[in-house]
N, C-alpha and C positions, 0 to 999 in steps of 0.2 A: 698347569703352569702357575708359578708364583707371581704375585703382583709386583708393582714397582716398589723400589726402596724409598722413593721420595715423591711426594705430591707438591708440585709448585703451583701456588694459587696467585692469580693475577686478577685485579679488578680494573676494568677498563671504563673510561668515560671520555670519549673523543680522543684527541691526540693520536690520530691514525699512524702518522709517520714513525713516531717513537714506539708505538705498540709493535709495528712491523719489525723495527730494529731489535726490540726486546726479544721477540719470539725467534728471530733469525739467530741471534747470539745464543739463546738458550738451547735451541735445537740443532743448529748447524755449525756455528762458529766456535762455541765454547761449551759443548755439551758436558754434562756430568759423566763420570766414569761408571755410574750405577744406573740401573733402570729408573726412568723418571717419567712421571705422568704430569701433564700440564693442563690445568683447567683455568679458563678465563670466564669470569662472571662479568657480563657487560651490563652496565647501569644505564641503558637507554641511550647509547651513543648515536651520533648522526650517521648518515649514509656512508660517508667515506670510511669510517671505522668499521661499519658493518661489512664493507667489501674486503677489508683486511682480514676480518674474522672468517669470512667465507673462504678466502684463499688458504687459510691455515686450518680449516675445520677437519681436514682428513688426518691431521697430526695432533690436534689440540681439542680437548673437550670444551665446547663453547656452551655456556649457559646464558641465554639472552633474557635478562630479567624484564626488559621492556620498560623499565622505569628506574629512576635513581634511588636505589635502596639505601644509599649511604655506604661508606667504606666498611665500617665494622660489620654491619649486617651482611653485606655481600661477601666479605671474607669468610664469615662463619658459614655461609651457604656453600661456598666453594670447598672449604675444608670438609664439610659434612658429606660431600660427594665421593670422597676417597677413603682409603684405608691404609695407606702406606705408613710405616712406622715413624717417618719424619715428614714434617710439613715445612715448606719454605714459602714465605710471603715475599713477593717481588712486585715493585711498582711497575706499571707499564712504561714509564719513562726511565727505567733503569736497564742498562745493558751490561750483562755479566761479562767479565773477562775470563780467560782460560783458568780453570781450576777453582773458580769462585764457589760453586755449589759443593765441590769435594772438600774445600777448606772448611766450609761451614759444618759439614758432616764430621770431619776430623776433629774439629774443636768440640763438638758435642760428645764424641767418643772419649776425648782426652779429659774433658771436664763434665762428667755426668751430672754434677749438681749445678751446672750453669743454668739449666732450664731454658734460657733464651740465648741465642748467639747471633750477633750481627757482624757486619764486615766494614770495609773501608770504602767510602763512596767518593768519587771524583767528579768535578764538573766537566762538561764537554771540552773545555780548554785544557784539561789536565790538572788544574789546581784542586786543592782539597775542598770537598763539600763536607762540612762537619756534621751534616744532619743525620748521619747514620746512628748517632747516639747523643745523649744529653745528660746533664746532671739533674738531680732531683729538684723540682720547683719548691721553693720555700717562701715564707714571707720576706725573708732577707733578700732573696734573689729578685722578688717582685718589687721590693722597695728600691733596690738599686736600679731596676729598669724604669720605675716610675719617676725617680729623681734625676735621671740622666747619667748616673754614675756608670751604668753599664756601657752607654755610648761613649763616655769619656775615657773609660779604661777597658776597652775591648780585650777579651782573653785574659783579663785579670782573674786570678783564682779567688780574690776577695770580692771584687765588685762586679764580676761577670761569671759567677760560679756555675751557671748552667752550661756554659760553653766548654767547661773542663780545661780552662787555661789554654796554653799554647800547644797542647798535645795534638800531634798531627794524625792521630789514629793509625800510627805506623808501628805500634807495639801492642802485644796482647794486654788486655786490661779488663778488670771488672768495672762495670758502669751501672748507674742507676736505671737508665732508660735506653732500651734498644728500639729504634723506630721501625715502623712497619714497611719501610721502603725496601729493606733487605733483612729478613729475620728468619732464622731457623729454630724450630721447636720440636722436640719429640711429641708425637701424638698423645701419649699418655699424660704428658705435662699440660698440653693444650686442653685436654679433656678435664684434667684436675682443676685447672684455672677457669674452666667454663668458656674458653675462647674470649673474644672481644665483648665488652659490655655494649650492647646495642643501643643504650641510651645516648651514646655518642654517635651523631650522624657521621661526622668525620673530624679529625684532629682531636687528640686527647685520649683516644682509645688505646694507643700503643703505650703511652705513659702509664695509663691506668693498669694495663696488663703487666707491665714491667714491675710496677710498685706492688701489685698483688703477688707477683712471683717472689719478690724479695721478702715479703711478709711471711711467705710459706717456707722460707729458708733457702731459696734458690739464689744464685749469684750470677745474674746476666753479665755477659762479657762480649768483647769485640775481638775478632781475629783479623789482623791486617792482611792475611793471605787471601781473604775473600774480598775481591775488588769488583766494583761495578761503576760504570759511568752513569751518573744520575743527572737528568736534566732538571729535576726539582721543580715540578709544577708545570710541565709542558702542556698538560691537558687542563690546567686550572684556568679560571676566568681571570679578568683583569686584576691588577694588584689590590685595589681597594676592596673588591669583593673577597678575594682570597684572605686578606687581612681580617675581614669580618668573620670569616669561617674560623680562622686561627684563634681569634679572641673569644669567639663563642665556645670553642673547645676548651680554652683555658678556664673560662667561667664555669663550664660544666665540671671540669676536673676539681676545682675548688669546692663546688657545691656537693659533689658526689663522694669526695674522698677526705675532706677536712671536716672537723667539727663546726658547729654553727658559728661560734665566735671567731675562730680562725678563718672560716670561709668568708664571713662578712668583712673581716680586715683585708683579706686577699682581694675581694671584689672592689673594695675602696681603692686599693693600690692600683688595680688594673684601670679603674676609672680615672684616677689621678694621672696615670701615665698617658692616657689618651688625651686628656685636657692639655697637658704640657706639650705634647707633640703636635696637636692640632693648633695650639697657639703659636708654636714655632713655625708651622707651615704658613699661617696667616701673615706673620712678619716677613716671610720670604715671598709673599704674593702667590702662594699655592693653596689649593683646596683639597688635595688628595695625597696620600691615602687615608690619613687620620681624620680629616674633617668629617666625612660621613659617619664615622663612629661616634664623634662628639655630638652630632646632630640627631642621632637615633640610638638610644641606649638599650634597645631591646636585646642586644647581644649579651648583656650582663645577666640575663635570665638563664643562659646556657641553652643547650639543645632541648626542644620540647619533649616531654614524655609522651608515651603512646596515648595517654589520655588527652593530651593537648593537641595531638595531630589530627 
């Protein structure tokens, strides 16, 4: 018998209720029209999530890492366990809607030089969740964020360029970055790119992958027909800690993908933005989420290398 056409890889870390919804949608409510294998790499979740994995273990390949490997390393581990010609990465807090996986496959067939294809994500209330894709980070976009121009002119093509303006992700379009919450990639492309760079513990690895794909001549894109409801961080810790993870990923992206002078300028802009926002918080009588970042600058070093761990 031939193997599956698609390997869906999910990395779980707590968030039991959303993981259960994710698997139910993928396997029962909105299954793909082609043979699909699902592998869940669990990064040391607590008991409630382990019970969910036990309940699905007859239909899902469960790899219990026993510890938090980080997102990129866990994804690479899950992808390596399959051999299907297409890999789909899906967050455990993303619930695919009917036709989602099939639309991703269709877009890859129609646009073979896309390399990476993402979809349209919605918040649980039905509003747009723009995080399925972003524009390329630049010194200009980080300057706008640091000076507050991005906050003042949200969705501005000039002052908030990474948001891609007012585009509702409702038309097909090439993009700079497809995020790992919903991403399809032919296995040969994944192997050509070497998968995720495991120097990113989490956050930044999908931007790095997309930018490497573009440098190799691929044109990542979004198809609006692939829709998923995305809780966006349902398994993440409190906001201040999540923000630290995000900013650490940004720092790593600058250090690992930009030249020394440009990276130094980018890190200064990240730091300036934190100072501005932490100051604004203090004026409002608040201490989070930016205050802790301004009190401890270790995140500016980026994720530690294997030698540092």
